N, C-alpha and C positions, 0 to 999 in steps of 0.2 A: 544384608549381605555385606560382608566386608570386602571393598575392593583392594587388589594388589596396587603397589605403587605404579607399576607401568600402566595399568589399567586407568588410574586416575590421570596420569600424564596424557594418555591418548583421549580420555574424555575432555580434559582441560583444552588441549590442543584443538579437538573438533569444535568445542564450545567457542572458542576465540576465534577461530578461522570463519565458521559460519555466522559469528557476530560481526566481524569486520566485512564480510561479503554482502550481509544485509544492510549495514549502515551504509556501504557503497552505493547499492542499488537505490536505497531511499533517498541519498543525496543526489544520484543521477536523476531519478524520477523528478525530484523538486525542480533540479537544475533546468531540466528540458520541458517540463509539464507544469510547473508551478505547486505550490503548497496544497492547494485544494486537491488536486489529483493524486498527491502524495497521501493526504488524509483519508481519501477514499479507498485507495489502494490498501493502506494499512489496515483500516476498519474491515475491508472485505478478506483480508489474509487472516485477520483474528477469527472472523466468522467461519472460515473454512476451516479453521484449527479446531474451533468448537464442533463443528458438523463431524469432522473425521474422529474427534474424541468420542462422540456418540456411537460412531460406526465402530470403531476399534475396541473401545472398552465399554462392555455391555452395561448399562445404566437403565434405570426406570426413567421413562419420558413420559412426563405428565401432560395435562392439556396446557399448562402455563409455558411449559417448553415450547410447545407447538406454537402457541399464540406469539410469544417471543420471536421465534424464527420467522415466523409469518410477517410480523410487523417490520422486522429488520429487512427482509428480503423485499417487502414492499417499498419501504423508505429508500432503499438502494436503487430500485427500479425507478422510483419518481424522482430521484435525484439524477439519473441518468437522462430521463426524458426531459427534465427542465434543462440539463446542460446542453442537450442535442438541440433544443430549440434556441438556446443562447448562442450556440456555434452557428446557426443560420442566419442570426441577427449581426454577426461579426463582433461578438463580445468574447471570443475565444482568447484565453489567456495566453496560449502559446504564440498566437499570431502578433499580440501585443508586445511579447518578449522578443520575438524575432524582428519586429519594426525597431525596437529600442536598439538592438544589437546592431542592426544595418545602419541606423543613424549614428551611432557610435563608430562604426567602422569608417563611415563616410568622413566624419569629423577629423578621425585619426589620420585618413588619408590626405585630407586637406592642409594638415599642419605642416 
């Protein structure tokens, strides 16, 4: 299908707008929760995109697809459990960032 010029402009505008919005959200997640949380979020987003692709567009789903999905979901759940255990021990990356910001603010107040 050949797109009209105005359609191309609309699609390009939407692509740029959503790309900027996604980048801004990724930056905010990284700033507030750290790079690991952003990496997990990004990977989960990609997995949801794949799952939706299988639901929306009919494709043959083989046993290898199912094994891959199960492996991914299992690894993500395992990572979540390990992260929760780390949080209870006080190894939460967000707490460390907040402590560093509080120390920086205290030093700036004392100057």
